[in-house]
C-alpha positions as CSV (number, residue, x, y, z in Angstrom):
1,M,-0.1,0.2,-0.1
2,I,2.9,2.3,1.3
3,L,4.3,1.1,-2.3
4,L,1.1,2.4,-4.3
5,A,1.1,5.7,-2.2
6,A,4.5,5.9,-3.3
7,L,4.3,5.5,-6.6
8,Y,1.5,7.2,-7.1
9,L,2.5,10.5,-5.5
10,S,6.0,10.5,-7.3
11,H,4.1,11.2,-10.8
12,F,2.6,14.7,-9.3
13,Y,6.7,14.9,-8.5
14,A,7.7,13.8,-12.0
15,A,4.7,16.0,-13.5
16,R,6.0,19.4,-11.7
17,E,9.5,18.7,-12.6
18,A,8.3,18.7,-16.6
19,E,6.1,22.0,-16.2
20,R,9.7,23.5,-14.8
21,E,11.9,22.5,-18.0
22,L,8.9,23.1,-20.5
23,D,8.6,26.6,-19.3
24,R,12.3,26.7,-19.6
25,T,12.2,25.4,-22.9
26,L,10.0,27.8,-23.8
27,R,11.5,30.7,-23.3
28,N,14.3,29.5,-24.5
29,W,12.9,28.7,-27.9
30,V,12.2,32.5,-27.6
31,A,15.0,33.8,-27.0
32,D,17.0,31.9,-30.0
33,S,14.3,32.3,-32.4
34,N,13.8,36.2,-32.6
35,P,15.6,38.1,-29.7
36,D,12.0,41.1,-30.6
37,A,9.5,38.0,-30.2
38,G,8.4,37.5,-26.6
39,I,6.2,34.7,-25.0
40,Q,4.1,35.1,-21.8
41,F,1.9,32.8,-20.3
42,S,0.7,32.9,-16.6
43,G,1.1,29.3,-15.5
44,V,2.1,25.4,-16.9
45,E,0.0,22.5,-15.6
46,I,1.0,18.7,-16.7
47,H,-1.8,16.1,-15.6
48,P,0.4,13.5,-15.6
49,F,-2.2,10.3,-15.8
50,S,-4.4,12.1,-18.1
51,G,-1.6,13.2,-20.2
52,T,-2.7,16.9,-20.3
53,L,-0.8,19.8,-20.9
54,D,-2.4,23.2,-20.1
55,I,-1.1,26.6,-21.1
56,H,-3.1,29.5,-19.3
57,D,-2.8,33.1,-20.6
58,L,-0.6,32.2,-23.2
59,H,0.6,35.7,-25.2
60,I,3.0,35.0,-27.8
61,F,4.3,38.3,-30.1
62,T,6.3,39.5,-33.4
63,D,7.3,42.7,-34.5
64,R,4.3,41.9,-36.9
65,H,1.7,39.3,-35.1
66,L,0.1,38.6,-31.8
67,Q,-1.0,35.4,-31.0
68,R,-3.5,34.9,-27.6
69,G,-4.8,32.4,-25.7
70,A,-7.0,32.1,-22.6
71,L,-6.4,28.2,-22.2
72,M,-4.5,25.7,-24.6
73,R,-5.2,22.1,-23.4
74,F,-3.1,19.5,-25.0
75,R,-3.7,16.1,-25.0
76,L,-0.3,14.2,-25.0
77,G,-1.4,10.9,-23.2
78,Y,0.7,9.2,-21.0
79,P,4.0,7.8,-22.7
80,M,4.9,11.6,-24.3
81,F,4.5,12.7,-20.4
82,L,6.6,10.1,-19.3
83,R,9.5,10.9,-22.1
84,M,8.7,14.5,-21.1
85,Y,9.9,14.0,-17.7
86,F,12.5,11.4,-18.9
87,G,13.4,13.3,-21.8
88,D,14.7,16.9,-22.3
89,P,10.9,18.4,-24.2
90,S,13.0,20.2,-26.9
91,T,13.4,17.3,-28.8
92,V,10.4,15.3,-27.6
93,L,8.2,18.3,-28.9
94,D,10.8,18.9,-32.2
95,R,9.3,15.9,-34.3
96,Q,6.6,14.7,-36.2
97,L,3.5,13.8,-33.9
98,S,-0.2,13.5,-33.6
99,L,-2.4,15.6,-30.9
100,R,-5.2,16.7,-30.1
101,A,-6.3,20.0,-28.4
102,H,-8.7,22.1,-26.3
103,L,-8.3,25.8,-27.4
104,E,-10.7,28.9,-25.4
105,N,-11.1,32.5,-26.3
106,I,-7.9,32.2,-29.1
107,S,-7.2,35.4,-31.3
108,W,-4.5,35.9,-34.3
109,L,-3.6,39.5,-34.9
110,D,-1.4,40.7,-38.2
111,R,-0.2,44.2,-36.6
112,Y,0.6,45.8,-40.4
113,R,-2.5,44.8,-41.9
114,L,-5.1,44.4,-38.9
115,R,-6.6,41.5,-39.7
116,E,-7.8,39.2,-36.7
117,V,-9.0,36.2,-36.7
118,S,-10.9,35.2,-33.3
119,F,-12.2,31.8,-32.0
120,D,-14.3,31.1,-28.7
121,T,-13.0,27.2,-28.3
122,L,-11.4,25.6,-30.8
123,E,-11.5,21.6,-30.9
124,L,-8.2,20.7,-33.0
125,D,-7.2,17.7,-34.4
126,Y,-3.0,18.1,-35.3
127,R,-0.5,16.2,-36.9
128,G,3.0,17.8,-37.3
129,N,6.3,19.2,-35.6
130,P,4.9,21.9,-33.1
131,A,9.0,23.3,-32.1
132,D,9.3,23.9,-36.1
133,L,5.4,25.5,-36.5
134,L,6.8,27.9,-33.0
135,R,9.8,28.7,-35.2
136,N,7.7,29.6,-38.1
137,I,5.2,31.9,-35.9
138,L,8.8,33.5,-34.4
139,R,10.7,33.7,-37.6
140,D,8.3,33.9,-40.5
141,S,10.9,31.4,-41.3
142,P,9.6,28.6,-44.3
143,L,8.4,25.6,-42.6
144,A,10.4,22.6,-42.5
145,A,7.6,19.9,-41.8
146,T,4.0,19.7,-43.4
147,Q,1.4,20.6,-40.9
148,E,-2.4,19.2,-41.3
149,L,-4.8,21.1,-39.1
150,L,-8.5,19.5,-38.1
151,A,-10.7,22.1,-36.0
152,R,-14.1,22.6,-35.5
153,G,-14.9,25.8,-33.2
154,R,-17.6,27.8,-32.1
155,G,-17.8,31.4,-32.1
156,F,-16.2,32.7,-35.1
157,G,-15.1,36.0,-35.6
158,W,-13.0,37.7,-38.6
159,S,-12.0,41.4,-39.3
160,E,-9.6,43.2,-42.0
161,P,-10.3,47.0,-41.8
162,Y,-7.1,48.0,-44.3
163,M,-9.7,45.6,-46.6
164,D,-12.8,47.2,-46.0
165,W,-14.9,44.4,-45.9
166,G,-16.2,44.3,-42.7
167,S,-16.5,41.8,-40.2
168,V,-17.8,38.6,-39.8
169,R,-19.2,36.2,-36.8
170,A,-20.4,32.8,-37.3
171,D,-21.7,30.4,-34.5
172,S,-20.1,27.0,-35.7
173,L,-17.0,26.5,-37.5
174,R,-15.4,23.5,-39.4
175,L,-12.0,24.0,-40.8
176,R,-9.4,22.1,-42.7
177,R,-5.9,23.3,-43.0
178,D,-2.7,21.4,-45.4
179,I,0.2,23.3,-45.4
180,P,3.6,22.4,-47.4
181,V,6.8,22.4,-46.5
182,G,8.7,25.8,-47.0
183,S,5.2,27.6,-46.9
184,S,6.1,31.1,-45.0
185,S,2.9,30.9,-42.9
186,L,-0.3,29.2,-41.5
187,W,-1.8,31.1,-44.6
188,S,0.4,31.6,-46.9
189,A,0.2,28.4,-48.9
190,G,-1.4,25.0,-49.3
191,D,-5.1,23.6,-48.9
192,L,-7.8,25.2,-47.1
193,E,-11.7,23.9,-46.7
194,L,-13.7,25.8,-44.4
195,E,-17.3,25.6,-43.3
196,L,-19.3,28.6,-41.5
197,N,-22.9,28.4,-40.0
198,D,-25.1,30.7,-38.9
199,L,-23.4,34.3,-40.1
200,T,-23.8,37.7,-39.2
201,W,-21.9,40.1,-42.1
202,R,-21.3,43.7,-40.3
203,M,-21.2,45.5,-43.4
204,P,-18.4,48.7,-44.5
205,D,-19.6,51.7,-44.1
206,R,-19.1,52.3,-47.9
207,F,-20.9,48.9,-48.9
208,I,-24.1,50.5,-47.2
209,S,-23.8,54.0,-48.8
210,T,-23.4,52.5,-52.2
211,Y,-26.1,50.2,-52.1
212,S,-28.3,51.3,-49.7
213,F,-31.1,51.6,-52.3
214,F,-30.5,47.5,-52.7
215,L,-30.3,46.6,-49.1
216,R,-33.7,48.5,-48.2
217,G,-35.2,46.1,-51.3
218,F,-34.5,43.2,-48.6
219,D,-35.6,45.1,-45.5
220,Y,-32.0,45.2,-44.3
221,T,-31.9,49.0,-42.7
222,G,-28.9,48.3,-40.3
223,Q,-25.3,47.8,-40.2
224,T,-25.6,43.8,-40.0
225,M,-26.4,41.0,-42.5
226,P,-28.1,37.2,-41.2
227,L,-26.3,34.3,-43.8
228,Q,-27.1,30.9,-43.6
229,S,-24.2,29.1,-44.2
230,F,-20.6,29.4,-46.5
231,H,-18.3,25.9,-47.7
232,G,-15.7,26.9,-49.5
233,R,-12.5,24.8,-50.8
234,M,-9.5,26.6,-52.1
235,S,-5.6,26.4,-52.5
236,Y,-2.8,28.9,-53.1
237,A,0.3,28.3,-54.7
238,E,2.9,31.0,-52.8
239,D,5.7,31.1,-55.8
240,S,3.1,32.1,-58.1
241,G,0.8,34.1,-55.8
242,R,-2.3,32.2,-57.2
243,L,-5.4,31.6,-55.4
244,N,-7.4,28.8,-57.4
245,L,-10.7,29.0,-55.9
246,R,-12.5,25.5,-56.0
247,Q,-15.8,25.6,-54.4
248,M,-17.1,29.0,-52.9
249,R,-21.0,28.6,-51.5
250,L,-22.7,31.3,-49.6
251,R,-26.3,30.9,-48.7
252,S,-29.0,33.5,-47.6
253,E,-32.6,33.1,-47.3
254,H,-32.5,35.2,-50.6
255,V,-30.6,33.8,-53.2
256,R,-27.5,30.8,-53.2
257,M,-24.5,32.5,-54.5
258,E,-21.2,29.9,-56.1
259,L,-17.8,31.4,-56.8
260,S,-15.3,30.0,-58.9
261,G,-12.2,30.1,-60.9
262,E,-8.8,31.5,-60.2
263,M,-7.0,34.8,-59.2
264,E,-3.4,36.1,-59.3
265,L,-3.3,37.7,-55.6
266,R,-1.1,41.2,-55.7
267,E,-0.7,44.0,-53.2
268,P,-2.1,45.9,-52.6
269,A,-4.8,43.4,-51.9
270,G,-7.5,45.8,-53.2
271,S,-5.7,45.7,-56.6
272,T,-6.4,42.0,-57.1
273,S,-8.2,41.5,-60.3
274,L,-11.5,39.5,-61.0
275,E,-11.2,38.9,-64.4
276,G,-11.9,35.3,-64.8
277,L,-14.1,34.8,-61.5
278,R,-17.7,33.3,-62.4
279,L,-20.4,34.2,-60.3
280,L,-23.6,31.7,-60.1
281,L,-26.7,32.7,-58.5
282,S,-29.7,30.5,-57.8
283,D,-32.7,30.2,-55.4
284,F,-33.7,33.2,-55.9
285,S,-36.3,34.1,-53.2
286,P,-39.3,36.7,-54.8
287,R,-37.3,39.9,-53.4
288,F,-34.5,38.8,-54.9
289,R,-35.7,38.5,-58.2
290,N,-37.3,41.7,-57.7
291,V,-33.9,43.6,-56.5
292,L,-31.4,41.6,-59.5
293,E,-34.3,43.0,-61.8
294,G,-34.3,46.8,-60.7
295,M,-30.6,47.0,-60.1
296,N,-30.8,45.6,-64.3
297,R,-32.8,48.3,-64.8
298,L,-31.4,51.1,-63.1
299,L,-27.5,49.9,-63.5
300,R,-28.0,49.0,-67.0
301,L,-26.4,45.5,-66.4
302,N,-26.9,42.5,-68.8
303,L,-27.8,39.9,-66.9
304,S,-30.5,37.2,-67.2
305,T,-33.0,37.6,-65.0
306,G,-35.5,35.5,-66.0
307,E,-34.2,31.9,-65.6
308,D,-33.8,29.7,-62.5
309,S,-30.5,30.8,-62.2
310,V,-28.0,33.4,-63.5
311,W,-23.7,33.6,-64.4
312,V,-22.4,36.5,-63.9
313,P,-19.0,37.2,-65.3
314,L,-17.2,39.7,-62.8
315,G,-14.6,42.2,-63.3
316,G,-12.5,44.7,-61.9
317,T,-10.9,44.5,-58.5
318,L,-11.3,43.7,-55.4
319,G,-11.5,47.0,-54.2
320,S,-13.7,47.8,-57.3
321,P,-15.5,44.8,-58.3
322,S,-17.8,45.5,-61.4
323,L,-20.6,44.2,-63.4
324,P,-20.6,43.4,-67.1
325,T,-23.2,46.4,-68.4
326,R,-25.3,46.8,-71.7
327,Q,-23.8,49.1,-74.6
328,N,-25.9,51.7,-75.5
């Protein structure tokens, strides 16, 4: 009995030792990777029997990015806990791993573009090299290993004032991300599949001012527009700058929109050409059909509104899109 009690207590001693070693490892990684970067957290907890690692109030900051998380819980498993205690956490985590994580109040901020992505909660299935991923975040250096993410979340938020697109909130999210070797960041290359449900789009003032007449046709008199769902599948080649929109589908109570085609991303992003993209409108509500017919007349658009669906060739740029018009 005494032997069992001693064995039980020894696990907690081992957990405290592993916590101190992991704390030291994380801080050394930051100092070695980027002297201008920093990492802060209020505490690290390792639960030995469940094999979980909790990091509280995490802040990782560089001159460009800021990542924050109120709670990051990694389900490492009992064998990995033993390896972290008897070995070096820096080598245990610097290899290809598969793990699951529960994250709360997570956000990523690009200080330059003021782009922010946030989640209330996120359940993550991860396969990759955690040390390589942290080095990429701190240094903006190319990834040396592939990274795969499968996430399910609640309370998704996105905003990018630089693009003047407003902001989006969604009740639930599903995301799949495959990031190849050599990518400069989590979002710079590879394949992305994203599903959002029960969205609210906060429209930018310029959009409301330009299209207020048509928005009133849908009884949208405020700054927000409810949307039912979004599903997108896309891939980006960092070397060529080409974004392949395999499928982008947006559904509201009035219409279903599908966007497809390829585009070459430019800087600033607003100058990216929309030539070659096609928009399919279908499943019209009677109110949407009336608004579309009104736009056709007032703006002299060259759209066929008598069908159940309408293909719309897009033109212009992201910052100033255009629709085909009738010639005099």
